[in-house]
C-alpha positions as MATLAB code, in Angstrom:
seq = 'MSTRIIILAAGKGKRMGADVPKPLVEIGGRPMVRHLLDSIEESGIDERPILVVAPDSLEHFYDVCSDKDCDYAIQEEQLGTGHAVQAAKEKAETSEQIIVLNGDHPFITSETIKKLTKLYKEHNPAIAMMTIKVPNFKGEYETFVGWGRVIRDEVGNLVEIKETKDATDEEKEIKELNPQIFMFNAEWLWDHLPELKNKNASSEYYITDLVSMAIDEGSDVVTDLAEPFEVIGINTKEELARAEKILA';
ca = [
     -17.137   -7.443  -10.032;
     -16.162   -8.972   -6.701;
     -13.430   -6.873   -5.084;
     -11.930   -7.053   -1.603;
      -9.687   -4.417   -0.063;
      -6.774   -5.531    2.111;
      -5.297   -2.922    4.450;
      -1.763   -3.567    5.676;
      -1.902   -2.471    9.315;
       0.622   -4.587   11.230;
       3.275   -1.881   11.476;
       4.533   -0.662   14.829;
       4.583    2.991   15.891;
       8.045    2.925   17.462;
       9.614    5.541   15.183;
       6.837    7.922   16.194;
       7.296    7.131   19.873;
       3.799    5.669   19.957;
       2.604    2.922   22.262;
      -0.072    1.820   19.775;
       0.245    0.239   16.300;
       1.266    2.798   13.690;
      -2.102    2.918   11.859;
      -3.765    3.794   15.173;
      -1.618    6.865   15.772;
      -3.973    9.830   15.665;
      -3.926   12.582   13.106;
      -6.516   15.314   13.297;
      -7.825   13.679   16.448;
      -8.599   10.355   14.781;
      -6.549    7.203   14.086;
      -4.853    7.239   10.679;
      -6.551    4.061    9.565;
      -9.984    5.475   10.436;
      -9.520    8.181    7.808;
      -8.719    5.473    5.249;
     -11.659    3.312    6.302;
     -13.978    6.269    5.792;
     -12.692    6.731    2.232;
     -13.173    3.026    1.526;
     -16.733    3.188    2.821;
     -17.415    6.263    0.688;
     -16.049    4.495   -2.398;
     -18.633    1.720   -2.040;
     -16.155   -0.855   -3.351;
     -15.854   -3.103   -0.298;
     -18.284   -2.957    2.605;
     -16.042   -5.160    4.760;
     -12.325   -4.428    4.251;
      -9.713   -6.812    5.627;
      -7.236   -5.434    8.148;
      -3.951   -7.318    8.441;
      -2.681   -6.764   11.990;
      -0.030   -8.075   14.376;
      -1.140  -10.719   16.897;
      -0.785   -8.418   19.897;
      -2.711   -5.488   18.415;
      -6.039   -7.025   17.414;
      -7.947   -5.713   20.419;
      -6.657   -2.186   19.799;
      -8.188   -2.177   16.319;
     -11.642   -3.256   17.507;
     -12.161    0.243   18.876;
     -11.629    1.648   15.370;
     -13.365   -1.014   13.275;
     -15.291   -3.762   15.028;
     -15.231   -7.300   13.726;
     -18.823   -6.673   12.611;
     -17.587   -4.068   10.123;
     -14.139   -5.419    9.166;
     -12.526   -8.785    8.683;
      -9.189   -9.354   10.377;
      -6.159  -11.378    9.366;
      -3.159  -11.953   11.609;
       0.399  -11.514   10.352;
       2.257  -13.639   12.863;
       5.692  -12.266   11.930;
       6.735   -8.991   10.303;
       8.207  -10.428    7.097;
       7.181   -7.750    4.609;
       4.234   -6.572    2.567;
       4.015   -9.699    0.426;
       3.876  -11.845    3.535;
       1.159   -9.575    4.964;
      -1.049   -9.990    1.905;
      -0.556  -13.752    2.036;
      -1.892  -13.661    5.608;
      -5.208  -12.329    4.271;
      -5.676  -14.992    1.605;
      -8.184  -17.082    3.533;
     -10.454  -14.071    4.028;
     -10.186  -12.848    0.430;
      -9.621  -15.817   -1.865;
     -13.219  -16.010   -3.132;
     -12.897  -12.528   -4.657;
     -12.034  -11.795   -8.270;
      -9.961   -8.669   -7.589;
      -7.835   -7.565   -4.658;
      -6.928   -3.981   -3.759;
      -4.011   -3.521   -1.354;
      -3.645   -0.298    0.650;
      -1.458    0.788    3.569;
      -3.006    1.596    6.930;
      -0.690    4.580    7.451;
      -1.964    6.459    4.368;
      -4.776    8.540    5.890;
      -5.363   10.964    3.017;
      -6.275    8.557    0.212;
      -9.662    9.642   -1.119;
     -12.562    7.566   -2.347;
     -11.999    9.168   -5.769;
      -8.491    7.704   -6.002;
      -9.725    4.267   -4.982;
     -12.402    4.490   -7.679;
      -9.805    5.769  -10.177;
      -7.763    2.633   -9.519;
     -10.761    0.355  -10.087;
     -11.632    2.243  -13.290;
      -8.065    1.731  -14.534;
      -8.353   -1.975  -13.784;
     -11.737   -2.344  -15.504;
     -10.454   -0.621  -18.645;
      -7.442   -2.923  -19.055;
      -8.174   -6.107  -17.065;
      -4.450   -6.525  -16.260;
      -2.610   -8.719  -13.799;
      -1.822   -5.533  -11.833;
      -3.124   -1.969  -11.859;
      -1.228    0.506   -9.713;
      -0.929    4.176   -8.903;
       2.369    6.056   -9.073;
       3.336    9.615   -8.159;
       5.799   12.120   -9.575;
       7.678   14.683   -7.498;
       9.823   17.600   -8.742;
      12.653   16.928   -6.263;
      13.363   15.578   -2.790;
      13.777   18.926   -1.058;
      11.621   20.850    1.387;
       8.099   19.485    1.547;
       9.078   16.674   -0.845;
      11.874   15.408    1.400;
       9.486   12.904    2.950;
       9.335   10.979   -0.358;
      13.070   10.256   -0.615;
      12.728    6.796    0.910;
       9.983    5.620   -1.443;
      10.488    2.887   -4.015;
      11.472    4.068   -7.496;
       9.443    3.270  -10.610;
      11.939    1.990  -13.170;
      11.032    2.384  -16.844;
      12.916    1.598  -20.046;
      13.967    4.122  -22.672;
      10.503    4.177  -24.268;
       8.628    4.489  -20.987;
       7.591    0.897  -20.397;
       7.480   -0.149  -16.761;
      10.370   -2.476  -15.894;
      10.323   -2.850  -12.114;
       9.839   -1.201   -8.743;
      13.119   -0.784   -6.876;
      13.029   -0.239   -3.117;
      15.310    2.598   -2.022;
      17.487    0.300    0.082;
      18.228   -1.746   -3.024;
      18.485    1.131   -5.552;
      21.691    2.389   -7.154;
      22.649    6.045   -6.791;
      21.413    6.643  -10.334;
      18.077    4.986   -9.622;
      17.651    7.088   -6.489;
      17.484   10.163   -8.746;
      14.269    8.862  -10.360;
      11.301   10.985   -9.347;
       8.455    8.653  -10.262;
       7.670    6.764   -7.081;
       5.580    3.889   -5.803;
       2.988    4.701   -3.105;
       2.013    1.013   -2.870;
      -1.571    1.294   -4.105;
      -2.294   -1.862   -6.071;
      -5.199   -3.735   -7.607;
      -4.597   -7.339   -8.611;
      -6.337  -10.025  -10.555;
      -6.958  -12.279   -7.563;
      -6.210  -15.575   -9.274;
      -2.925  -14.186  -10.580;
      -2.042  -12.783   -7.142;
      -2.613  -16.000   -5.195;
      -0.709  -18.004   -7.801;
       2.337  -15.723   -7.659;
       2.617  -14.665   -4.016;
       4.310  -17.948   -2.999;
       7.015  -17.249   -5.597;
       8.257  -14.093   -3.843;
      11.848  -14.198   -2.593;
      13.391  -12.240    0.273;
      16.784  -11.654   -1.318;
      16.997   -7.931   -0.570;
      18.502   -5.550    1.971;
      15.639   -6.075    4.435;
      15.248   -9.846    3.957;
      11.531   -9.242    3.446;
       8.956  -10.411    0.921;
       8.038   -7.307   -1.062;
       4.654   -7.052   -2.755;
       6.369   -4.722   -5.230;
       8.382   -7.652   -6.608;
       5.142   -8.926   -8.114;
       5.413   -6.091  -10.640;
       8.690   -7.443  -12.038;
       7.264  -10.942  -11.940;
       4.276   -9.900  -14.052;
       6.434   -8.002  -16.542;
       8.925  -10.851  -16.895;
       6.182  -13.303  -17.791;
       4.473  -10.900  -20.198;
       1.423  -10.114  -18.056;
       0.003   -6.596  -18.182;
       0.818   -3.969  -15.555;
      -0.914   -0.603  -15.974;
      -0.372    2.653  -14.076;
      -2.034    5.997  -13.433;
      -0.905    9.012  -11.428;
      -2.050   10.064   -7.974;
      -1.371   13.322   -6.148;
       1.763   12.977   -3.966;
       0.383   14.494   -0.770;
      -2.816   12.493   -0.984;
      -0.938    9.201   -0.800;
       1.718   10.283    1.683;
       2.758    7.688    4.240;
       3.476    8.520    7.875;
       6.341    6.763    9.631;
       8.110    9.299   11.851;
       7.295   12.162   14.214;
       8.447   14.602   11.539;
       6.141   13.086    8.923;
       3.296   13.113   11.436;
       3.853   16.829   12.034;
       3.847   17.480    8.274;
       0.649   15.477    7.906;
      -1.050   17.509   10.632;
      -0.197   20.659    8.656;
      -1.695   19.141    5.500;
      -4.870   18.277    7.395;
      -5.066   21.776    8.828;
];
């Protein structure tokens, strides 16, 4: 099974007051993305992951993963996660499956990556994805309040992923969330990425909209649960401080 892993790493570190790209902000004395790269290496799924980076940050990443160990794709403009994955197509289009991870998720383990591939192998869907469930959005769970909601129908079937900016007040109460850990049938992915629209509050092309697209056309989307604090994202100084406590 030919699988490539694409890491979305073009984000800036401005909200953390960093002068380096967000995935290169250090946690536990090492860049966030380095922790993720180690888990990918341990999983044995892709010996040469693809890092999608901004044009002005390529050199910074070479210190973390040289071009001998990683492939690089350039996202010329910050137009969303779907646009970022499209930027990696040339490097990945000979593969049969594509895993998409975020470069600011340092705690994802090799076991979770392998769990995702196992889920995919068992069902051979258009999309396999991990979700998380939280009890509330208070205290240590406050950091998850901005995550996309997993919308299901009355019998539990997945309907769509709704970004918080676009969610209704009722939808914001949903406690099953999307950590953006996906595995795609590659042919399906490359066929459908160009169909993404940016009609949302951020005017961005969301990779999450592919879930609704698959469901609407009757293609399979399967899910499994991950541990919330393993797939936590880090975007602010406060979240960085929380993450340091988790690591400690």
